[in-house]
C-alpha positions as CSV (number, residue, x, y, z in Angstrom):
1,M,-21.8,2.6,-3.8
2,I,-18.2,3.3,-3.5
3,Q,-16.0,3.0,-6.3
4,L,-12.3,2.2,-6.2
5,H,-10.6,3.1,-9.6
6,H,-7.6,0.7,-9.5
7,V,-4.7,-0.9,-11.4
8,P,-3.8,-4.7,-10.2
9,S,-0.9,-4.6,-7.9
10,S,-0.6,-0.9,-7.8
11,A,-1.0,1.3,-4.6
12,A,-4.9,0.6,-4.9
13,M,-4.2,-2.8,-3.5
14,A,-4.0,-1.3,-0.1
15,P,-7.8,0.3,0.0
16,H,-9.0,-3.0,-2.1
17,F,-7.6,-5.0,0.9
18,L,-9.2,-2.7,3.4
19,L,-12.5,-2.9,1.6
20,E,-12.6,-6.6,1.6
21,E,-11.6,-6.9,5.4
22,L,-14.6,-4.3,6.3
23,S,-16.9,-6.2,4.1
24,L,-18.2,-2.8,2.6
25,P,-20.1,-2.9,-0.6
26,F,-17.9,-1.6,-3.6
27,E,-17.2,-1.6,-7.3
28,L,-13.6,-1.8,-8.6
29,V,-13.4,0.6,-11.8
30,P,-10.3,-0.7,-13.6
31,V,-8.1,1.9,-15.2
32,N,-6.1,0.8,-18.2
33,A,-2.6,2.5,-17.2
34,A,-0.7,0.9,-20.1
35,A,-3.0,2.7,-22.5
36,G,-2.5,6.2,-20.4
37,E,-6.2,5.9,-19.5
38,H,-5.1,7.8,-16.1
39,K,-3.8,10.7,-17.9
40,Q,-6.9,11.1,-20.1
41,P,-9.4,14.0,-19.1
42,A,-12.1,11.9,-17.8
43,Y,-9.7,10.5,-15.0
44,L,-8.1,13.6,-14.4
45,K,-11.4,15.1,-13.5
46,L,-11.2,12.9,-10.5
47,N,-7.4,12.8,-9.7
48,P,-5.6,15.9,-11.4
49,N,-2.2,14.0,-10.3
50,G,-3.1,11.0,-12.9
51,L,-2.3,8.7,-10.2
52,I,-3.9,5.4,-8.8
53,P,-5.9,5.0,-6.6
54,T,-8.9,7.3,-6.7
55,L,-11.7,6.5,-4.4
56,V,-15.5,7.9,-5.2
57,D,-17.7,7.6,-2.3
58,G,-20.9,9.4,-3.3
59,D,-20.3,13.1,-3.8
60,L,-16.6,12.7,-2.4
61,V,-13.7,12.0,-4.2
62,L,-10.4,11.1,-2.7
63,Y,-7.0,10.4,-3.7
64,E,-3.8,9.8,-1.9
65,T,-3.9,6.3,-0.4
66,P,-3.5,7.0,3.3
67,A,-6.5,9.5,3.1
68,I,-8.8,6.8,1.4
69,L,-7.6,4.5,4.1
70,M,-8.4,6.7,7.0
71,H,-11.8,7.7,5.4
72,L,-13.2,4.2,5.2
73,C,-11.9,3.3,8.8
74,D,-13.6,6.4,10.1
75,Q,-16.9,5.6,8.1
76,S,-16.7,2.2,9.5
77,G,-15.4,2.8,12.9
78,R,-13.1,-0.1,12.4
79,L,-9.3,-1.2,11.9
80,L,-7.8,1.9,13.2
81,P,-7.3,2.9,17.0
82,P,-9.9,5.3,18.6
83,L,-9.5,9.0,17.8
84,G,-7.7,11.0,20.1
85,T,-5.3,8.1,21.4
86,A,-1.6,7.6,21.4
87,A,-2.4,4.6,19.5
88,R,-4.3,6.5,16.9
89,A,-1.2,8.7,16.6
90,Q,1.1,6.0,16.2
91,A,-1.3,4.6,13.2
92,Y,-0.9,8.0,11.6
93,K,2.9,8.0,12.1
94,W,3.4,4.4,10.3
95,M,0.9,5.4,7.5
96,A,2.9,8.7,6.8
97,W,6.2,6.8,6.9
98,L,4.9,4.0,4.8
99,N,3.7,6.3,2.3
100,N,6.2,9.1,2.2
101,S,9.3,7.2,3.0
102,V,9.0,3.7,1.6
103,Q,6.7,4.3,-1.3
104,T,8.7,7.4,-2.3
105,A,11.8,5.3,-2.4
106,L,10.2,2.4,-4.4
107,I,9.0,4.9,-7.1
108,L,12.5,5.9,-7.4
109,Y,13.5,2.5,-7.6
110,F,10.8,1.4,-10.3
111,Y,10.9,4.7,-12.5
112,P,14.7,6.2,-12.1
113,E,14.6,7.6,-15.6
114,R,12.4,9.8,-14.8
115,W,14.4,11.9,-12.6
116,M,18.0,10.9,-13.7
117,P,17.7,9.7,-17.2
118,E,21.4,9.6,-17.7
119,Q,22.1,7.8,-14.3
120,A,19.1,5.8,-13.9
121,S,20.9,2.8,-12.9
122,V,22.7,4.6,-10.3
123,L,19.6,6.0,-9.1
124,K,18.1,2.7,-9.1
125,A,20.5,0.9,-7.0
126,N,20.8,4.0,-4.1
127,A,16.7,3.6,-4.1
128,Q,16.9,-0.2,-3.6
129,A,19.4,0.3,-1.0
130,K,17.1,2.9,0.6
131,V,14.3,0.7,0.7
132,L,16.3,-2.0,2.3
133,A,17.3,0.6,5.1
134,L,13.7,1.4,5.6
135,L,12.7,-2.1,5.7
136,E,15.3,-2.7,8.6
137,Q,13.3,-0.2,10.4
138,L,10.1,-2.0,10.0
139,D,11.6,-5.5,10.9
140,T,13.0,-3.7,14.1
141,E,9.6,-2.5,15.0
142,L,8.1,-5.9,14.6
143,A,10.9,-7.3,16.9
144,R,10.6,-4.6,19.4
145,H,6.8,-5.4,20.4
146,G,6.7,-9.0,19.3
147,Q,3.2,-8.8,18.3
148,P,1.6,-10.2,15.2
149,W,0.6,-7.0,13.4
150,L,2.5,-3.4,12.8
151,L,0.7,-1.6,15.4
152,G,0.7,-4.4,17.8
153,S,-2.1,-7.1,18.8
154,E,-4.7,-5.8,16.4
155,F,-4.8,-5.7,12.6
156,S,-5.3,-2.5,11.2
157,A,-5.5,-0.5,7.8
158,V,-1.8,0.3,8.4
159,D,-1.0,-3.5,7.7
160,C,-2.8,-3.3,4.3
161,L,-0.8,-0.6,3.1
162,A,2.4,-2.4,4.6
163,F,1.7,-5.5,2.9
164,T,1.3,-3.6,-0.6
165,L,4.6,-1.8,-0.4
166,C,6.4,-4.9,0.9
167,R,4.9,-7.0,-1.9
168,W,6.6,-4.5,-4.6
169,T,10.2,-5.7,-3.4
170,R,9.4,-9.3,-4.4
171,N,11.6,-9.1,-7.4
172,F,14.6,-7.2,-6.0
173,D,17.8,-8.4,-6.7
174,G,19.3,-10.0,-3.6
175,R,17.2,-9.3,-0.3
176,K,13.6,-8.8,-0.5
177,A,11.1,-7.9,2.4
178,R,10.2,-11.4,3.0
179,D,13.8,-12.4,3.7
180,F,13.9,-10.1,6.8
181,P,13.6,-12.1,10.0
182,H,10.3,-10.6,11.3
183,I,9.0,-9.2,8.1
184,G,8.9,-12.7,6.4
185,P,6.4,-14.1,9.2
186,Y,4.3,-10.9,9.4
187,L,3.9,-11.3,5.8
188,Q,2.9,-14.9,5.8
189,R,0.2,-13.8,8.4
190,L,-1.2,-11.4,6.1
191,L,-1.3,-13.8,3.2
192,A,-3.4,-16.0,5.4
193,R,-6.2,-13.4,5.7
194,P,-9.2,-14.5,3.5
195,A,-9.6,-10.8,2.4
196,L,-6.2,-10.5,0.9
197,Q,-6.8,-14.1,-1.0
198,R,-10.0,-12.3,-2.4
199,V,-8.0,-9.4,-3.4
200,F,-5.4,-11.8,-5.4
201,Q,-8.2,-13.4,-7.1
202,T,-10.3,-10.4,-8.2
203,E,-7.1,-8.7,-9.1
204,G,-5.9,-12.0,-11.2
205,L,-2.5,-12.1,-9.5
206,S,-0.4,-15.2,-9.1
207,A,2.7,-16.3,-7.0
208,P,5.0,-15.0,-5.8
209,Y,2.5,-12.7,-3.7
210,C,5.2,-11.0,-1.9
């Protein structure tokens, strides 16, 4: 059975959400990050980066959220456009952008002292401004095509990652992802999905959800 090593409300929410959407049998393996369990030898054997999430699928061990999402979709044949199509290329683009641009800026926002301990407040403010600029791009894309999901008319694994990262802005000072005119309704459509409601219940999360 698939095992997903996770921490509630972390980047592991994206594959957790996807697993629920795909109705695949899986086991959630909690990692006590507060106690540093993700930096201990047992976990580092799985993921030498000491980061969340990690997926174990038989003999296959995967880390990096986009790789996990794409693997699950490829195994199930669902929730990504067909291989070799322009739509699939667009899915790769948005998944890479969310992971490399949006999540990177969010990590700087949440942990500025790791990079600039003497100017953490400055870095945090700059990171928040960067996240909001990136969300403007996301809002513009949703407005451009006028469809319910990020890739268009069909829900996909990309939406699982987009929701997870938008959720991380819920406690921003000032503007949050939900305040953008097109992202706000998009997040509400995602919140209405039973699979995501199951994720919140299983992870023990409460409002505000995004």
